[in-house]
Short mmCIF file of the C-alpha atoms (twelve columns), coordinates in Angstrom:
data_MODEL
# 
_entry.id   MODEL 
# 
loop_
_atom_site.group_PDB 
_atom_site.id 
_atom_site.type_symbol 
_atom_site.label_atom_id 
_atom_site.label_alt_id 
_atom_site.label_comp_id 
_atom_site.label_asym_id 
_atom_site.label_seq_id 
_atom_site.Cartn_x 
_atom_site.Cartn_y 
_atom_site.Cartn_z 
_atom_site.pdbx_PDB_model_num 
ATOM 1  C CA . MET A 1  0.000  0.000  0.000   1 
ATOM 2  C CA . ALA A 2  1.397  3.388  -0.983  1 
ATOM 3  C CA . LYS A 3  1.881  5.990  1.730   1 
ATOM 4  C CA . ARG A 4  -0.879 8.580  1.950   1 
ATOM 5  C CA . PHE A 5  1.209  11.191 3.781   1 
ATOM 6  C CA . ILE A 6  4.909  12.035 3.582   1 
ATOM 7  C CA . PRO A 7  7.110  14.213 5.809   1 
ATOM 8  C CA . LEU A 8  8.625  17.471 4.610   1 
ATOM 9  C CA . THR A 9  12.001 15.770 4.234   1 
ATOM 10 C CA . GLU A 10 10.513 13.586 1.491   1 
ATOM 11 C CA . VAL A 11 8.724  16.565 -0.055  1 
ATOM 12 C CA . SER A 12 12.062 18.358 -0.288  1 
ATOM 13 C CA . GLU A 13 13.625 15.289 -1.941  1 
ATOM 14 C CA . VAL A 14 10.805 14.977 -4.488  1 
ATOM 15 C CA . LEU A 15 11.012 18.674 -5.402  1 
ATOM 16 C CA . ASP A 16 14.831 18.767 -5.066  1 
ATOM 17 C CA . ILE A 17 14.675 21.742 -2.701  1 
ATOM 18 C CA . SER A 18 15.940 22.319 0.821   1 
ATOM 19 C CA . SER A 19 13.908 21.367 3.871   1 
ATOM 20 C CA . ALA A 20 13.636 25.071 4.692   1 
ATOM 21 C CA . GLN A 21 12.112 25.756 1.268   1 
ATOM 22 C CA . ALA A 22 9.596  22.926 1.733   1 
ATOM 23 C CA . TYR A 23 8.689  24.327 5.151   1 
ATOM 24 C CA . ALA A 24 8.254  27.806 3.638   1 
ATOM 25 C CA . LEU A 25 5.856  26.403 0.999   1 
ATOM 26 C CA . VAL A 26 3.754  24.884 3.775   1 
ATOM 27 C CA . ARG A 27 3.865  27.950 6.037   1 
ATOM 28 C CA . SER A 28 2.823  30.241 3.173   1 
ATOM 29 C CA . GLY A 29 -0.150 28.000 2.378   1 
ATOM 30 C CA . GLU A 30 1.112  27.338 -1.126  1 
ATOM 31 C CA . LEU A 31 1.471  23.642 -0.291  1 
ATOM 32 C CA . PRO A 32 -1.296 22.419 2.046   1 
ATOM 33 C CA . ALA A 33 -0.152 20.172 4.891   1 
ATOM 34 C CA . ILE A 34 -1.244 18.927 8.292   1 
ATOM 35 C CA . LYS A 35 0.509  18.758 11.651  1 
ATOM 36 C CA . VAL A 36 0.311  15.397 13.391  1 
ATOM 37 C CA . GLY A 37 1.556  13.864 16.583  1 
ATOM 38 C CA . GLY A 38 2.587  15.297 19.895  1 
ATOM 39 C CA . ARG A 39 5.571  17.103 18.424  1 
ATOM 40 C CA . GLY A 40 3.563  18.544 15.534  1 
ATOM 41 C CA . GLN A 41 5.345  16.939 12.602  1 
ATOM 42 C CA . TRP A 42 4.258  18.287 9.218   1 
ATOM 43 C CA . ARG A 43 2.861  15.821 6.671   1 
ATOM 44 C CA . VAL A 44 1.790  16.396 3.066   1 
ATOM 45 C CA . GLU A 45 -0.686 14.147 1.344   1 
ATOM 46 C CA . THR A 46 0.909  12.604 -1.739  1 
ATOM 47 C CA . THR A 47 -2.066 13.545 -3.929  1 
ATOM 48 C CA . VAL A 48 -1.791 17.163 -2.730  1 
ATOM 49 C CA . LEU A 49 1.910  17.182 -3.613  1 
ATOM 50 C CA . GLU A 50 1.111  15.882 -7.102  1 
ATOM 51 C CA . GLU A 51 -1.584 18.570 -7.500  1 
ATOM 52 C CA . TYR A 52 0.957  21.190 -6.450  1 
ATOM 53 C CA . ILE A 53 3.444  19.912 -9.037  1 
ATOM 54 C CA . GLN A 54 0.802  19.988 -11.778 1 
ATOM 55 C CA . ARG A 55 -0.221 23.514 -10.716 1 
ATOM 56 C CA . MET A 56 3.403  24.649 -10.975 1 
ATOM 57 C CA . TYR A 57 3.658  23.124 -14.464 1 
ATOM 58 C CA . SER A 58 0.536  25.048 -15.476 1 
ATOM 59 C CA . GLN A 59 1.774  28.324 -13.990 1 
ATOM 60 C CA . THR A 60 5.153  27.905 -15.660 1 
ATOM 61 C CA . ARG A 61 3.525  27.155 -19.007 1 
ATOM 62 C CA . GLU A 62 1.360  30.285 -18.688 1 
ATOM 63 C CA . PHE A 63 4.399  32.370 -17.736 1 
ATOM 64 C CA . VAL A 64 6.409  31.127 -20.711 1 
ATOM 65 C CA . GLN A 65 3.519  31.747 -23.097 1 
ATOM 66 C CA . SER A 66 2.981  35.264 -21.748 1 
ATOM 67 C CA . GLN A 67 6.645  36.094 -22.381 1 
ATOM 68 C CA . GLY A 68 6.264  35.508 -26.114 1 
ATOM 69 C CA . ASP A 69 9.326  35.630 -28.355 1 
ATOM 70 C CA . GLU A 70 11.281 38.326 -26.567 1 
# 
């Protein structure tokens, strides 16, 4: 069975960013996450991470198209 939630360390590995950058995405609300456990560990649902990635592809595509042939 595939994992439903992953910690920010895995999010940072998937996106090839630092843990601090992954944390900043969560804190800004750009990447929805939940806090679980007594120590409040952040977890991101794998489907939410995939939606975020697809959203970034879409935003990048729109940005590139808006730039035209400059």
